[in-house]
C-alpha positions as CSV (number, residue, x, y, z in Angstrom):
1,X,255.0,114.3,132.6
2,X,252.7,116.7,134.9
3,X,254.2,119.7,133.2
4,X,253.9,118.9,129.8
5,X,250.0,118.5,130.3
6,X,250.2,121.6,132.3
7,X,251.0,123.6,129.0
8,X,248.9,122.0,127.3
9,X,246.1,123.7,128.7
10,X,245.1,126.9,127.4
11,X,245.0,130.2,129.6
12,X,241.2,130.3,129.2
13,X,241.2,126.8,130.5
14,X,243.7,127.1,133.4
15,X,241.2,129.9,134.9
16,X,238.1,127.2,134.8
17,X,239.8,125.1,136.8
18,X,240.5,127.5,139.1
19,X,237.2,128.8,139.5
20,X,235.9,125.1,139.1
21,X,238.5,123.9,142.2
22,X,237.3,127.0,144.4
23,X,233.8,125.9,143.9
24,X,234.5,122.3,144.8
25,X,236.3,123.2,147.8
26,X,233.7,125.5,149.1
27,X,231.0,123.0,148.6
28,X,233.3,120.0,150.2
29,X,233.7,122.1,153.4
30,X,229.9,122.0,153.9
31,X,229.5,118.0,153.4
32,X,227.8,116.9,156.7
33,X,230.2,115.3,159.2
34,X,230.1,111.8,160.8
35,X,227.1,111.5,163.2
36,X,229.0,110.9,166.2
37,X,231.9,108.0,167.2
38,X,230.0,107.4,170.0
39,X,226.6,106.0,170.1
40,X,225.6,107.6,173.5
41,X,226.2,111.5,172.0
42,X,223.2,112.3,170.5
43,X,224.4,115.9,169.9
44,X,224.1,119.4,171.1
45,X,221.8,121.6,168.5
46,X,222.7,124.7,166.9
47,X,220.8,126.8,164.4
48,X,221.3,124.7,160.9
49,X,223.4,122.1,162.8
50,X,224.3,119.4,165.5
51,X,227.5,119.6,167.5
52,X,228.9,116.6,169.0
53,X,231.1,116.6,171.9
54,X,232.7,113.2,171.7
55,X,234.7,113.2,168.8
56,X,234.3,117.6,168.2
57,X,232.4,116.8,164.7
58,X,228.8,118.3,163.4
59,X,226.8,117.3,161.1
60,X,224.6,120.4,159.2
61,X,221.6,120.6,157.4
62,X,220.0,122.1,154.2
63,X,220.0,125.8,155.6
64,X,223.7,125.7,156.5
65,X,226.0,128.3,155.0
66,X,229.5,127.2,153.5
67,X,232.2,129.5,154.2
68,X,231.9,130.9,150.4
69,X,233.7,134.1,151.0
70,X,236.5,135.4,149.4
71,X,238.2,137.5,151.0
72,X,240.4,140.4,149.9
73,X,241.4,142.2,153.5
74,X,244.0,144.2,155.4
75,X,244.4,144.3,158.9
76,X,244.3,147.1,161.4
77,X,247.6,146.3,163.2
78,X,249.1,148.1,166.2
79,X,246.0,150.0,166.8
80,X,244.1,148.4,169.5
81,X,247.0,145.9,170.3
82,X,250.3,148.1,170.1
83,X,253.6,146.3,168.6
84,X,256.5,148.8,169.0
85,X,257.5,148.1,165.2
86,X,254.8,149.0,163.6
87,X,253.8,152.7,166.0
88,X,257.8,153.6,167.7
89,X,256.4,157.2,167.6
90,X,254.8,155.3,170.8
91,X,257.9,154.0,172.4
92,X,261.0,156.0,171.6
93,X,260.1,157.7,174.9
94,X,261.7,154.4,176.0
95,X,264.9,155.0,174.5
96,X,267.5,155.3,177.4
97,X,265.3,153.7,179.9
98,X,266.5,151.1,182.7
99,X,264.7,148.3,184.2
100,X,261.8,150.5,185.7
101,X,261.1,152.3,183.3
102,X,261.1,150.5,179.5
103,X,258.3,149.6,178.3
104,X,258.7,146.9,175.2
105,X,254.8,145.8,174.5
106,X,251.5,147.2,175.1
107,X,251.5,145.1,179.1
108,X,254.7,147.2,180.1
109,X,253.4,150.4,178.5
110,X,250.5,150.3,180.4
111,X,252.8,148.9,183.5
112,X,255.3,152.1,183.5
113,X,253.5,154.9,182.2
114,X,250.5,153.9,184.5
115,X,246.6,154.1,184.2
116,X,246.4,157.8,183.4
117,X,249.1,158.8,181.4
118,X,249.0,155.5,179.5
119,X,245.4,156.1,178.6
120,X,246.1,159.6,177.5
121,X,248.5,158.5,175.3
122,X,246.5,155.9,173.8
123,X,243.3,157.8,173.4
124,X,245.7,160.3,171.2
125,X,247.2,157.2,169.4
126,X,243.5,155.5,169.0
127,X,242.2,158.8,167.1
128,X,245.2,159.0,164.7
129,X,246.5,155.7,163.5
130,X,243.2,154.9,162.9
131,X,240.7,157.3,161.2
132,X,237.5,157.7,158.6
133,X,239.8,158.9,155.8
134,X,241.7,156.2,156.0
135,X,238.8,153.6,155.6
136,X,236.9,154.9,152.5
137,X,240.5,155.2,150.8
138,X,240.2,151.2,151.5
139,X,237.4,150.7,150.8
140,X,237.7,153.1,147.2
141,X,241.0,151.1,146.1
142,X,238.4,148.1,145.2
143,X,241.1,146.0,146.5
144,X,239.9,145.3,149.8
145,X,236.6,144.0,150.8
146,X,237.5,142.9,154.7
147,X,239.4,143.8,157.8
148,X,241.3,142.3,160.1
149,X,241.0,143.9,163.5
150,X,243.4,142.3,166.1
151,X,241.8,143.2,169.8
152,X,242.8,142.4,173.0
153,X,241.6,140.2,175.7
154,X,241.8,142.5,178.1
155,X,239.2,145.1,176.5
156,X,236.9,142.5,177.0
157,X,238.2,141.0,180.4
158,X,240.5,143.7,182.2
159,X,243.4,142.1,183.7
160,X,246.8,143.3,185.7
161,X,247.5,147.2,184.4
162,X,245.5,147.3,181.1
163,X,242.8,147.8,183.8
164,X,242.4,152.2,183.7
165,X,245.1,152.5,181.1
166,X,242.6,150.9,177.8
167,X,239.6,152.9,179.2
168,X,237.9,154.0,176.3
169,X,239.1,151.1,173.7
170,X,235.6,149.7,172.7
171,X,234.4,153.2,172.1
172,X,236.6,153.4,168.9
173,X,236.1,149.9,168.1
174,X,232.5,150.7,168.1
175,X,233.4,153.2,165.7
176,X,235.2,151.8,163.5
177,X,232.5,148.8,162.7
178,X,230.2,151.5,162.3
179,X,232.6,152.9,159.6
180,X,233.4,149.6,157.7
181,X,229.8,149.2,157.7
182,X,229.0,152.2,155.7
183,X,231.5,151.7,153.4
184,X,230.9,148.1,153.1
185,X,233.7,146.4,154.4
186,X,233.4,143.3,157.0
187,X,235.1,143.2,159.9
188,X,237.0,139.9,161.6
189,X,237.5,140.4,164.9
190,X,241.2,138.8,165.8
191,X,241.6,138.1,169.8
192,X,245.9,139.2,169.4
193,X,246.5,138.5,173.1
194,X,246.0,136.3,175.9
195,X,246.6,136.6,179.8
196,X,250.2,135.4,180.0
197,X,251.2,135.3,176.4
198,X,250.3,132.2,174.2
199,X,253.7,132.9,171.9
200,X,256.1,134.6,173.9
201,X,256.0,137.6,170.9
202,X,255.6,141.4,171.7
203,X,252.2,141.1,169.5
204,X,250.2,139.1,172.4
205,X,250.3,141.7,174.4
206,X,253.3,140.9,177.0
207,X,256.1,139.6,176.1
208,X,257.7,136.4,177.4
209,X,260.6,134.7,178.6
210,X,262.8,138.0,179.5
211,X,265.6,138.3,181.9
212,X,267.8,141.5,182.5
213,X,271.1,141.0,182.4
214,X,272.6,144.4,183.5
215,X,274.3,143.5,186.5
216,X,276.1,140.4,184.6
217,X,277.3,142.8,181.9
218,X,280.7,144.0,183.3
219,X,281.8,145.6,179.9
220,X,281.3,148.5,179.5
221,X,280.0,149.1,182.3
222,X,277.2,151.2,182.3
223,X,274.9,149.7,180.1
224,X,271.2,148.1,180.8
225,X,271.1,145.2,178.6
226,X,268.5,141.8,178.8
227,X,267.6,138.8,176.6
228,X,264.6,137.5,175.3
229,X,264.8,134.9,172.6
230,X,267.3,132.9,174.2
231,X,264.4,131.7,176.6
232,X,261.2,132.6,175.1
233,X,258.3,131.2,176.7
234,X,254.6,131.1,176.3
235,X,252.7,130.5,179.7
236,X,248.6,131.0,178.5
237,X,247.8,127.6,177.9
238,X,250.1,126.3,181.1
239,X,253.6,126.3,182.9
240,X,256.2,125.9,180.3
241,X,259.2,123.7,181.1
242,X,262.1,125.5,178.8
243,X,264.5,122.8,180.1
244,X,261.9,120.1,179.3
245,X,260.9,121.4,176.1
246,X,257.1,120.8,177.0
247,X,253.8,121.7,179.3
248,X,254.0,120.4,182.6
249,X,250.2,121.3,183.1
250,X,247.4,123.1,181.8
251,X,246.2,126.3,183.2
252,X,242.2,125.9,183.3
253,X,242.1,129.4,184.8
254,X,243.8,131.2,181.9
255,X,241.5,129.5,179.0
256,X,238.4,129.8,181.2
257,X,239.6,133.6,181.2
258,X,239.9,133.6,177.7
259,X,236.4,132.3,176.8
260,X,234.4,134.4,178.5
261,X,236.5,137.2,176.5
262,X,234.8,136.1,173.8
263,X,231.8,135.5,175.3
264,X,231.4,139.3,176.3
265,X,232.7,139.8,172.7
266,X,230.0,138.3,171.0
267,X,227.7,139.6,173.6
268,X,228.6,142.9,172.4
269,X,228.9,142.5,168.5
270,X,226.6,139.8,167.7
271,X,224.1,142.0,165.8
272,X,226.6,144.5,164.4
273,X,226.2,144.1,160.6
274,X,229.9,144.6,159.9
275,X,231.3,141.5,162.2
276,X,232.1,138.7,159.5
277,X,233.3,136.6,162.3
278,X,236.1,136.0,165.1
279,X,239.4,134.7,165.4
280,X,239.4,133.4,169.1
281,X,243.9,133.2,169.6
282,X,245.8,135.0,167.2
283,X,249.5,132.6,166.8
284,X,249.8,130.2,169.4
285,X,253.0,128.8,169.1
286,X,253.9,126.1,167.8
287,X,255.2,124.1,171.3
288,X,251.3,124.9,172.5
289,X,249.9,121.0,173.2
290,X,247.4,120.4,170.2
291,X,244.8,118.5,171.9
292,X,244.0,121.4,174.5
293,X,243.9,124.2,171.7
294,X,241.9,122.3,170.0
295,X,239.8,122.0,173.0
296,X,239.4,125.7,173.5
297,X,238.6,126.2,170.0
298,X,236.0,123.7,169.7
299,X,234.4,125.7,173.3
300,X,235.2,129.3,171.9
301,X,233.1,127.9,168.7
302,X,230.0,126.7,170.4
303,X,229.7,130.4,172.1
304,X,230.3,132.0,169.2
305,X,227.7,129.8,167.6
306,X,225.2,130.3,170.2
307,X,224.7,133.8,170.0
308,X,226.1,134.4,166.9
309,X,225.1,131.8,164.4
310,X,226.0,132.9,161.0
311,X,229.6,134.3,162.3
312,X,233.0,133.1,160.6
313,X,235.3,130.9,162.9
314,X,238.4,131.6,162.1
315,X,241.4,129.3,163.9
316,X,245.3,130.0,163.4
317,X,246.9,126.5,162.7
318,X,249.7,127.4,165.4
319,X,252.6,127.1,162.8
320,X,251.6,124.1,161.9
321,X,250.2,123.8,158.6
322,X,249.8,120.2,157.9
323,X,246.6,117.7,157.3
324,X,248.1,115.7,160.1
325,X,247.4,118.2,162.4
326,X,244.0,119.5,161.3
327,X,242.6,117.1,158.8
328,X,239.0,116.1,159.6
329,X,239.1,118.7,162.6
330,X,235.6,120.2,163.4
331,X,234.3,118.4,160.0
332,X,230.6,118.9,159.1
333,X,231.1,122.4,161.1
334,X,230.0,125.5,159.7
335,X,231.5,128.1,158.6
336,X,234.8,127.7,160.2
337,X,238.0,128.1,158.4
338,X,241.8,128.1,159.0
339,X,244.1,130.7,159.3
340,X,247.5,130.0,158.2
341,X,250.6,133.4,158.2
342,X,252.9,133.4,155.1
343,X,256.2,135.1,155.4
344,X,259.1,135.5,153.5
345,X,260.3,138.3,155.7
346,X,262.5,135.2,157.7
347,X,263.9,133.4,154.5
348,X,267.6,133.7,153.6
349,X,268.4,136.2,151.3
350,X,268.2,135.0,147.7
351,X,267.1,136.0,144.2
352,X,264.1,137.8,143.1
353,X,263.4,134.1,141.2
354,X,263.6,132.1,144.6
355,X,261.3,134.9,145.9
356,X,258.5,134.2,143.0
357,X,259.0,130.7,143.3
358,X,258.7,130.0,147.1
359,X,254.8,133.0,146.6
360,X,253.8,130.2,143.8
361,X,254.6,127.1,145.2
362,X,252.3,128.1,148.7
363,X,249.6,126.7,146.3
364,X,250.0,123.4,146.9
365,X,250.1,123.8,150.6
366,X,246.9,125.6,150.3
367,X,245.1,123.3,147.9
368,X,246.0,120.1,150.2
369,X,244.8,121.9,153.7
370,X,241.7,123.0,151.3
371,X,241.1,119.4,150.9
372,X,241.8,117.6,153.8
373,X,240.5,120.3,156.6
374,X,238.1,123.0,154.2
375,X,238.2,126.9,153.8
376,X,241.9,128.7,154.4
377,X,242.9,132.0,154.4
378,X,245.9,133.5,154.9
379,X,245.4,135.8,157.8
380,X,249.1,137.5,157.2
381,X,251.5,138.1,154.7
382,X,253.8,141.2,153.6
383,X,255.7,141.9,150.8
384,X,259.2,142.0,152.6
385,X,262.0,140.2,151.6
386,X,264.6,140.3,154.6
387,X,264.1,141.2,158.6
388,X,265.1,145.2,158.2
389,X,262.2,146.7,159.4
390,X,262.9,148.2,162.9
391,X,261.9,146.3,165.8
392,X,260.2,143.6,163.2
393,X,261.8,141.3,166.5
394,X,260.9,143.1,169.1
395,X,261.6,146.8,170.7
396,X,265.6,147.1,170.5
397,X,266.0,144.0,169.8
398,X,267.0,141.1,167.2
399,X,266.7,137.3,166.6
400,X,270.1,135.8,166.8
401,X,271.7,136.3,163.3
402,X,269.5,138.9,161.9
403,X,269.2,140.7,160.0
404,X,270.7,138.6,157.5
405,X,272.1,141.5,154.9
406,X,272.6,145.0,155.6
407,X,269.9,147.1,155.6
408,X,268.7,150.8,154.2
409,X,268.5,153.6,156.6
410,X,266.2,156.4,155.9
411,X,265.2,159.7,158.4
412,X,263.6,158.2,161.2
413,X,259.2,159.7,160.8
414,X,257.7,162.8,162.7
415,X,255.3,161.5,165.2
416,X,251.8,160.5,164.1
417,X,250.2,162.0,166.4
418,X,251.4,165.1,167.1
419,X,254.7,166.7,168.2
420,X,252.8,166.5,172.3
421,X,253.9,163.0,172.0
422,X,257.2,162.5,174.5
423,X,260.4,161.0,173.1
424,X,259.8,162.4,169.4
425,X,261.3,163.1,167.0
426,X,264.2,160.9,167.4
427,X,267.0,162.6,168.8
428,X,269.6,163.2,165.0
429,X,272.3,163.7,167.4
430,X,272.2,160.7,169.4
431,X,274.1,157.1,168.6
432,X,272.3,153.8,169.4
433,X,270.5,153.8,172.5
434,X,269.8,151.2,175.3
435,X,268.4,149.3,176.6
436,X,270.5,146.5,174.6
437,X,269.0,143.5,174.1
438,X,271.1,140.3,172.3
439,X,270.3,141.3,168.4
440,X,270.7,145.6,167.5
441,X,267.9,147.2,165.9
442,X,266.6,151.1,166.5
443,X,267.7,154.4,165.3
444,X,271.0,156.2,165.0
445,X,271.7,159.7,164.3
446,X,268.1,160.1,163.4
447,X,268.0,157.4,161.0
448,X,265.8,154.0,160.9
449,X,266.4,150.9,159.3
450,X,263.8,149.8,156.9
451,X,263.7,147.3,154.2
452,X,266.2,147.0,151.4
453,X,265.9,148.0,148.1
454,X,266.3,145.4,145.1
455,X,268.4,146.9,142.0
456,X,267.2,146.8,138.4
457,X,267.3,143.6,136.6
458,X,269.9,144.8,134.2
459,X,272.5,145.9,136.9
460,X,271.3,142.5,139.1
461,X,270.9,139.5,137.1
462,X,268.1,137.8,138.5
463,X,267.4,135.2,135.7
464,X,270.9,133.7,138.0
465,X,270.2,135.2,141.1
466,X,274.5,135.5,140.7
467,X,274.7,139.7,141.7
468,X,272.0,140.2,144.4
469,X,274.6,139.3,147.6
470,X,276.9,142.2,146.7
471,X,273.9,145.3,145.9
472,X,273.7,147.4,148.4
473,X,270.8,147.8,150.9
474,X,270.2,151.3,149.0
475,X,270.1,151.3,145.1
476,X,272.1,154.2,143.2
477,X,270.3,156.5,141.3
478,X,268.6,154.6,138.0
479,X,268.9,151.6,139.4
480,X,266.3,151.1,141.5
481,X,264.2,148.1,140.7
482,X,262.5,147.4,143.8
483,X,258.5,148.6,141.9
484,X,259.3,145.9,139.4
485,X,260.4,143.3,141.8
486,X,257.7,144.2,144.5
487,X,254.5,144.8,142.2
488,X,255.5,141.2,140.0
489,X,255.7,139.7,143.7
490,X,252.8,141.0,144.7
491,X,250.5,139.7,141.6
492,X,252.0,136.4,142.4
493,X,251.0,135.9,146.0
494,X,247.2,137.2,145.0
495,X,247.3,134.8,142.6
496,X,248.8,131.6,145.5
497,X,246.6,132.9,148.5
498,X,243.2,133.4,146.6
499,X,243.2,131.7,143.7
500,X,243.2,127.9,144.9
501,X,242.6,129.2,149.0
502,X,239.8,131.6,150.6
503,X,241.5,134.7,150.3
504,X,243.3,137.2,152.6
505,X,244.5,139.8,155.1
506,X,248.1,142.1,154.2
507,X,249.7,142.8,157.2
508,X,249.7,145.3,157.8
509,X,247.4,148.4,156.6
510,X,250.0,151.2,157.4
511,X,253.5,151.7,159.1
512,X,255.0,154.6,160.9
513,X,258.1,154.7,159.2
514,X,258.0,154.6,155.2
515,X,258.4,150.7,154.7
516,X,255.8,149.7,152.3
517,X,257.0,146.3,151.7
518,X,254.0,146.0,154.9
519,X,251.9,149.0,154.7
520,X,249.0,148.3,152.1
521,X,248.2,151.6,151.7
522,X,251.7,152.3,150.1
523,X,251.6,149.5,148.3
524,X,248.5,150.7,146.8
525,X,250.4,154.6,146.6
526,X,253.2,152.6,144.7
527,X,251.7,150.6,142.0
528,X,252.8,147.2,143.8
529,X,249.3,146.2,144.9
530,X,247.0,146.6,142.1
531,X,243.4,149.0,142.9
532,X,240.5,147.1,141.7
533,X,239.0,143.8,141.0
534,X,242.2,141.2,142.2
535,X,240.6,138.6,139.6
536,X,242.1,140.0,136.8
537,X,244.6,137.9,134.4
538,X,247.7,139.7,135.0
539,X,246.8,138.6,138.7
540,X,245.0,135.1,138.0
541,X,248.1,133.8,135.2
542,X,250.6,135.3,137.2
543,X,252.0,132.0,138.2
544,X,251.7,130.3,134.8
545,X,255.5,130.3,134.3
546,X,255.9,128.5,138.2
547,X,253.3,126.6,137.6
548,X,254.3,124.4,134.4
549,X,258.2,124.6,135.5
550,X,259.8,126.7,132.6
551,X,261.8,128.3,134.7
552,X,265.8,127.3,135.2
553,X,268.1,126.1,138.1
554,X,271.4,127.9,138.5
555,X,273.9,127.2,140.5
556,X,276.3,129.7,141.9
557,X,279.7,129.2,140.2
558,X,281.3,130.1,144.0
559,X,278.9,127.6,146.0
560,X,281.0,125.2,148.1
561,X,280.7,121.6,146.4
562,X,278.4,120.3,149.1
563,X,275.7,123.0,148.4
564,X,275.9,122.3,145.0
565,X,275.5,118.1,145.7
566,X,272.6,118.8,147.5
567,X,271.1,121.1,145.3
568,X,271.2,118.5,142.5
569,X,270.0,115.7,144.3
570,X,266.6,118.0,145.7
571,X,266.2,118.8,141.5
572,X,266.8,115.2,140.8
573,X,264.7,113.9,143.7
574,X,261.5,116.3,142.6
575,X,261.9,114.9,139.1
576,X,261.9,110.9,140.5
577,X,265.2,110.7,139.0
578,X,268.3,109.3,140.7
579,X,272.3,110.0,140.3
580,X,272.2,107.6,137.1
581,X,270.3,110.2,135.2
582,X,272.9,112.6,135.4
């Protein structure tokens, strides 16, 4: 009945409903919270609101600004915080290395190279990875109004091998903010790293849960090997017990370090007109003790609001995008929003319709969270539908079982920072080099893996999804349907993320290898993401078919009986039917 009612709506009415829902959510997000659950808590006064420590809520006055921004943004990833998969040219120099001279994240990059050589290479990287011409191109596209800039905690509170190695980073960040302001772009400063890692990923600055295994690799002899994913850990917020799968304590020294970094960041940039706000920690993993994380967010929020009263405060959902986790948290507090990251790259291979439907279906959860928490921003997303991007899951490594499908290989790119970069270009005569992780990803004979092509619908029956499994990773001449699939997918994702929520930041603005599924600039160049107004009818109506349920579920003829039964059971459940209906 819901689908039938939706079908009766005209396109105009649907657009009006979308606009009304966004306005209602924005107003609701600025409503006053409860005064306090504790009669003794009279609240701490801030500009335009009172903060109640007893229940981590606020009461705001009529002058408090609702979070009414609609973000159309892109991440400047791989610049201030290194990630090998984004800028492999910086890490080719470590191929063939051993336990003493291999780097696979920002921390070990500085540790292995030392402060002098590390800083020399980083300065060359900072100067060439983000340029004024790139910022101008993003602004001129009309498809970007904000930049999310990952920064390191070590830039504001240096420690370990970062000392000396990252000297001058803040000067480059200062320049970037000036460029952004000159071209009318706001900047969200995203603290991407934390001391001892908040998630174990290389994007936290330091891979955690890591072990060299060369000594127990007896055959073939001479290989340098390691493992990471089977023993991943994260020790920023405390000591993690991998056997009990919980934290045995809270590391208050690390948390204090992070709050000092936030304090220094706000001190430096509170007066800069380009700064939209701050995100105090990126992607704390799903095992982070939630009450400790919420306390950190609360304390960081008060630090920010004391010195930068009009900054936005963005909190990552810790991979728990549910009302049970975040509903009511910091209710009534002005300028706060929840960040969630939505990727399809780790989904199982499937037909294009599966990815279309999945993209549009995100609106339901976003709308729910907008209602139960408040403003939601999709802080990271891409157009990748596979896991093929080289080193996406770590330097010379991969998640167990990934990639799910054979990958496309292209010539590895020449170094973006110039020919002086050690280890470049990739040796076209060398097979896959070590050190070797538990999975495989890396250059081989001068070729690097990137995302697969999509076949044209004529040859790849998208409506039934029956032939995508046999498609080659590189489409034959005349049969490449990637432009069509990516363009439609981009429209649906933009519709889902900005039509209901408060906008998005695409990951990433560029990639070292030619991989437009992860590069906003290349996606714009290919025409996948439209330039100009991202509120046009093509985008706003792109999920109409999925919204009204105008699609057909079909089972693969070769599917196992149990799979078919499970699929029918799911479909019946969605329609609130039982087996008697069949």
